[in-house]
MMTF fields as JSON, N, C-alpha, C and O atoms, coordinates in Angstrom:
{
  "mmtfVersion": "1.0.0",
  "mmtfProducer": "UNKNOWN",
  "numBonds": 291,
  "numAtoms": 292,
  "numGroups": 73,
  "numChains": 1,
  "numModels": 1,
  "chainsPerModel": [1],
  "groupsPerChain": [73],
  "chainIdList": ["A"],
  "bondAtomList": [4, 2, 8, 6, 12, 10, 16, 14, 20, 18, 24, 22, 28, 26, 32, 30, 36, 34, 40, 38, 44, 42, 48, 46, 52, 50, 56, 54, 60, 58, 64, 62, 68, 66, 72, 70, 76, 74, 80, 78, 84, 82, 88, 86, 92, 90, 96, 94, 100, 98, 104, 102, 108, 106, 112, 110, 116, 114, 120, 118, 124, 122, 128, 126, 132, 130, 136, 134, 140, 138, 144, 142, 148, 146, 152, 150, 156, 154, 160, 158, 164, 162, 168, 166, 172, 170, 176, 174, 180, 178, 184, 182, 188, 186, 192, 190, 196, 194, 200, 198, 204, 202, 208, 206, 212, 210, 216, 214, 220, 218, 224, 222, 228, 226, 232, 230, 236, 234, 240, 238, 244, 242, 248, 246, 252, 250, 256, 254, 260, 258, 264, 262, 268, 266, 272, 270, 276, 274, 280, 278, 284, 282, 288, 286],
  "bondOrderList": [1, 1, 1, 1, 1, 1, 1, 1, 1, 1, 1, 1, 1, 1, 1, 1, 1, 1, 1, 1, 1, 1, 1, 1, 1, 1, 1, 1, 1, 1, 1, 1, 1, 1, 1, 1, 1, 1, 1, 1, 1, 1, 1, 1, 1, 1, 1, 1, 1, 1, 1, 1, 1, 1, 1, 1, 1, 1, 1, 1, 1, 1, 1, 1, 1, 1, 1, 1, 1, 1, 1, 1],
  "groupList": [{"groupName": "UNK", "atomNameList": ["N", "CA", "C", "O"], "elementList": ["N", "C", "C", "O"], "formalChargeList": [0, 0, 0, 0], "bondAtomList": [1, 0, 2, 1, 3, 2], "bondOrderList": [1, 1, 2], "singleLetterCode": "X", "chemCompType": "L-PEPTIDE LINKING"}],
  "groupTypeList": [0, 0, 0, 0, 0, 0, 0, 0, 0, 0, 0, 0, 0, 0, 0, 0, 0, 0, 0, 0, 0, 0, 0, 0, 0, 0, 0, 0, 0, 0, 0, 0, 0, 0, 0, 0, 0, 0, 0, 0, 0, 0, 0, 0, 0, 0, 0, 0, 0, 0, 0, 0, 0, 0, 0, 0, 0, 0, 0, 0, 0, 0, 0, 0, 0, 0, 0, 0, 0, 0, 0, 0, 0],
  "groupIdList": [1, 2, 3, 4, 5, 6, 7, 8, 9, 10, 11, 12, 13, 14, 15, 16, 17, 18, 19, 20, 21, 22, 23, 24, 25, 26, 27, 28, 29, 30, 31, 32, 33, 34, 35, 36, 37, 38, 39, 40, 41, 42, 43, 44, 45, 46, 47, 48, 49, 50, 51, 52, 53, 54, 55, 56, 57, 58, 59, 60, 61, 62, 63, 64, 65, 66, 67, 68, 69, 70, 71, 72, 73],
  "secStructList": [7, 2, 2, 2, 2, 1, 4, 4, 4, 6, 6, 1, 1, 1, 2, 2, 2, 2, 6, 6, 6, 6, 2, 2, 2, 2, 2, 2, 1, 1, 7, 7, 7, 2, 2, 2, 2, 2, 2, 2, 2, 2, 2, 1, 6, 6, 1, 2, 2, 2, 2, 2, 2, 2, 2, 2, 2, 2, 2, 2, 2, 2, 2, 2, 6, 7, 7, 2, 2, 2, 2, 6, 7],
  "xCoordList": [0.795, -0.003, 0.979, 0.733, 2.096, 2.678, 3.405, 3.396, 3.89, 4.305, 3.659, 4.02, 2.455, 1.565, 0.852, 0.365, 0.948, 0.678, 1.604, 1.308, 2.962, 4.081, 4.192, 4.635, 3.762, 3.768, 3.374, 4.001, 2.118, 1.004, 1.042, -0.057, 2.702, 2.539, 3.46, 3.752, 3.862, 5.318, 5.275, 6.271, 4.117, 4.139, 3.849, 3.693, 3.808, 3.568, 4.81, 5.786, 4.991, 6.048, 7.393, 8.603, 6.103, 7.507, 7.88, 8.273, 7.667, 7.54, 9.15, 9.414, 10.358, 11.76, 11.835, 12.684, 11.239, 11.167, 10.391, 10.97, 9.012, 8.854, 9.615, 9.251, 10.47, 11.236, 12.888, 13.692, 12.701, 13.663, 13.89, 14.85, 12.748, 12.002, 12.098, 12.389, 11.828, 11.843, 13.032, 13.782, 13.493, 15.026, 15.7, 16.309, 15.54, 16.317, 16.483, 17.315, 15.052, 13.932, 14.537, 14.914, 14.945, 15.506, 16.494, 16.644, 17.584, 19.417, 19.032, 18.976, 18.729, 18.74, 18.342, 18.819, 17.012, 17.031, 17.636, 17.12, 18.738, 19.507, 18.546, 18.053, 17.8, 16.761, 16.344, 15.508, 17.375, 17.594, 18.615, 19.415, 18.703, 19.149, 20.267, 20.335, 21.358, 22.249, 21.949, 22.62, 20.696, 20.251, 19.168, 19.184, 18.756, 17.439, 18.427, 18.483, 19.162, 19.581, 20.48, 20.284, 21.51, 22.076, 20.838, 20.279, 20.51, 19.326, 18.77, 18.674, 18.334, 17.92, 18.675, 18.259, 20.416, 21.309, 21.572, 21.682, 21.66, 21.812, 20.911, 21.244, 19.506, 18.023, 17.73, 17.18, 18.386, 18.562, 19.753, 20.088, 20.99, 22.156, 22.511, 23.665, 21.569, 21.803, 21.216, 21.288, 20.489, 19.872, 20.769, 21.506, 20.173, 20.845, 20.34, 21.044, 19.193, 18.478, 19.607, 19.998, 19.995, 21.264, 21.729, 21.509, 23.048, 23.636, 23.925, 24.976, 22.485, 22.195, 22.367, 22.888, 21.689, 21.342, 22.746, 23.215, 23.14, 24.629, 25.475, 26.035, 25.627, 26.473, 25.644, 26.553, 24.503, 24.155, 24.224, 24.031, 24.387, 24.546, 25.953, 26.394, 26.956, 28.441, 28.794, 29.647, 28.274, 28.113, 27.955, 28.847, 26.796, 26.349, 27.13, 27.181, 27.717, 28.758, 29.951, 30.472, 30.167, 31.384, 31.766, 32.907, 30.475, 30.108, 30.089, 30.439, 29.488, 29.911, 31.196, 31.3, 32.284, 33.197, 33.001, 33.605, 31.904, 31.45, 31.828, 30.995, 33.055, 34.05, 33.249, 32.943, 33.095, 32.741, 31.445, 31.516, 30.247, 29.313, 29.59, 28.622, 30.606, 31.266, 31.709, 31.064, 32.442, 33.04, 31.972, 31.759, 31.374, 30.173, 29.007, 28.04, 29.649, 28.864, 29.267, 28.45],
  "yCoordList": [-1.118, 0.124, 1.474, 2.3, 1.64, 2.631, 2.406, 3.478, 1.558, 2.069, 2.26, 2.485, 2.068, 2.512, 4.065, 4.69, 4.519, 6.113, 6.792, 7.967, 6.593, 7.182, 8.226, 9.343, 7.907, 8.696, 9.788, 10.807, 9.88, 10.88, 11.214, 11.293, 11.644, 12.421, 13.55, 14.528, 13.172, 14.259, 15.505, 15.961, 16.182, 17.621, 17.752, 18.829, 16.359, 16.646, 17.364, 17.511, 17.77, 18.456, 17.679, 17.909, 16.143, 15.152, 13.849, 12.769, 14.204, 13.271, 12.669, 11.521, 13.915, 13.304, 12.401, 11.517, 12.602, 11.174, 9.9, 8.821, 10.069, 8.715, 8.251, 7.304, 8.953, 8.078, 7.662, 6.784, 8.449, 8.052, 6.43, 5.677, 6.455, 5.136, 4.328, 3.304, 4.383, 2.987, 3.005, 2.162, 4.004, 3.45, 2.592, 1.581, 3.122, 2.833, 1.092, 0.294, 1.175, -0.507, -1.022, -2.145, -0.773, -1.41, -1.967, -3.148, -0.958, -0.935, -2.072, -3.17, -1.841, -2.874, -4.552, -5.499, -4.635, -6.059, -6.093, -6.447, -5.666, -5.76, -5.887, -7.015, -4.713, -4.538, -3.242, -3.051, -2.322, -1.248, -1.167, -2.099, -0.109, 0.467, 1.208, 1.769, 1.322, 2.26, 3.539, 4.522, 3.644, 4.2, 5.372, 6.596, 5.02, 5.414, 6.144, 7.374, 5.435, 5.881, 7.304, 8.233, 7.279, 8.02, 9.005, 9.373, 9.314, 9.936, 10.933, 12.137, 10.265, 10.436, 11.511, 12.662, 11.037, 11.652, 12.917, 14.082, 12.459, 14.284, 15.003, 16.08, 14.876, 15.628, 16.528, 17.623, 15.531, 15.97, 16.004, 15.56, 16.898, 16.581, 17.861, 18.095, 18.574, 19.695, 19.136, 19.798, 17.706, 17.271, 15.713, 14.877, 15.919, 14.9, 13.52, 12.524, 13.416, 12.429, 11.812, 10.646, 12.676, 12.142, 11.481, 10.282, 12.273, 11.913, 10.337, 9.706, 10.036, 8.757, 7.626, 6.536, 8.176, 7.383, 6.857, 5.72, 7.732, 7.573, 6.634, 5.679, 6.884, 6.091, 4.677, 3.886, 3.996, 3.105, 2.792, 1.582, 3.31, 2.167, 1.982, 1.037, 2.991, 2.096, 1.47, 0.618, 1.615, 0.347, -1.086, -1.927, -1.136, -2.321, -2.573, -3.686, -1.614, -1.81, -2.573, -3.654, -1.773, -2.375, -3.554, -4.012, -4.147, -5.224, -6.446, -7.626, -5.51, -7.175, -6.949, -7.577, -5.928, -5.719, -5.539, -6.165, -4.426, -4.208, -2.801, -1.901, -2.595, -1.309, -0.508, 0.685, -1.158, 0.044, 0.666, 1.89, 0.236, 0.911, 1.47, 1.987, 1.43, 2.115, 3.094, 4.103, 3.264, 4.338, 5.31, 6.493, 4.471, 5.605, 6.69, 7.387, 6.41, 7.165, 8.427, 9.073],
  "zCoordList": [-0.194, 0.075, -0.075, -0.954, 0.833, 1.168, -0.356, -0.961, -0.966, -2.414, -3.7, -4.855, -3.007, -4.459, -4.364, -5.307, -2.844, -2.202, -2.323, -2.105, -2.655, -2.074, -3.365, -3.095, -4.982, -6.153, -5.631, -5.922, -4.633, -4.972, -3.79, -3.241, -2.665, -1.962, -2.253, -1.564, -3.474, -3.841, -3.266, -2.703, -3.348, -2.923, -1.269, -0.692, -0.598, 0.76, 1.605, 0.869, 2.737, 3.148, 3.526, 3.545, 3.955, 4.609, 3.755, 4.196, 2.473, 1.574, 1.691, 2.047, 1.234, 1.626, 3.252, 3.368, 3.992, 5.057, 4.583, 4.461, 4.312, 3.898, 2.374, 1.677, 2.153, 1.278, 2.075, 2.39, 2.063, 2.923, 4.075, 4.239, 4.551, 5.15, 4.725, 5.344, 2.969, 1.987, 1.726, 2.218, 0.86, 1.005, 1.788, 1.436, 3.067, 4.171, 4.594, 5.024, 4.131, 4.873, 3.697, 4.031, 2.111, 1.083, 1.055, 0.742, 1.482, 1.815, 2.462, 1.908, 3.759, 4.942, 4.676, 5.3, 3.219, 2.733, 1.228, 0.168, 1.49, -0.173, -0.606, -0.608, -1.208, -2.439, -3.25, -4.134, -2.517, -3.036, -4.118, -4.195, -5.027, -6.288, -5.998, -4.904, -6.984, -6.45, -7.052, -6.739, -8.158, -9.072, -7.83, -7.961, -7.286, -5.793, -5.205, -5.197, -4.742, -3.824, -3.834, -3.051, -4.889, -5.478, -5.713, -4.68, -6.493, -6.658, -5.547, -5.784, -4.078, -2.935, -2.724, -2.853, -2.215, -1.791, -2.844, -2.462, -4.338, -4.686, -4.807, -5.301, -4.496, -4.275, -3.052, -2.931, -2.065, -0.456, -0.003, 1.096, -1.378, -0.199, 0.648, 1.006, 0.908, 2.147, 3.338, 4.373, 3.346, 4.456, 5.197, 4.675, 6.825, 7.521, 6.803, 6.97, 6.037, 5.661, 4.857, 4.901, 4.218, 3.044, 3.303, 3.132, 4.123, 4.588, 5.561, 5.68, 6.177, 6.986, 5.991, 6.23, 4.466, 3.738, 3.237, 3.288, 2.864, 1.97, 2.858, 2.319, 4.439, 5.378, 5.166, 4.914, 5.135, 5.656, 3.812, 3.694, 2.658, 1.558, 1.505, 0.85, 2.291, 1.601, 2.489, 2.238, 4.007, 5.089, 4.128, 4.005, 3.579, 2.644, 1.486, 0.963, 1.082, -0.03, 0.607, 0.331, 1.413, 1.864, 2.459, 2.514, 3.024, 3.795, 2.571, 2.56, 1.545, 0.501, -0.43, -1.484, 0.036, -0.827, -2.472, -3.343, -2.668, -3.768, -3.913, -3.803, -4.156, -4.033, -5.827, -5.83, -6.79, -7.652, -7.258, -7.372, -6.821, -6.357, -4.878, -4.319, -4.302, -3.29, -3.937, -3.654, -4.617, -5.352, -5.919, -5.653, -6.767, -7.933, -6.777, -7.083, -5.421, -4.707, -4.064, -3.407]
}
């Protein structure tokens, strides 16, 4: 249900928080794409949410020894 209504909330002031929660959950379950994570980080680069997501993404890539993805961020 969340995935279905998320696109409708783009104008909602807390949209970045909802998107962050979605991406964070996907990173934790190894289902996120680097494209989505990169988009979020660049779009909200001045926010703490972007830093938190980047840290989570980089930790996952380092644990997987996926250095090309790690360096691409």
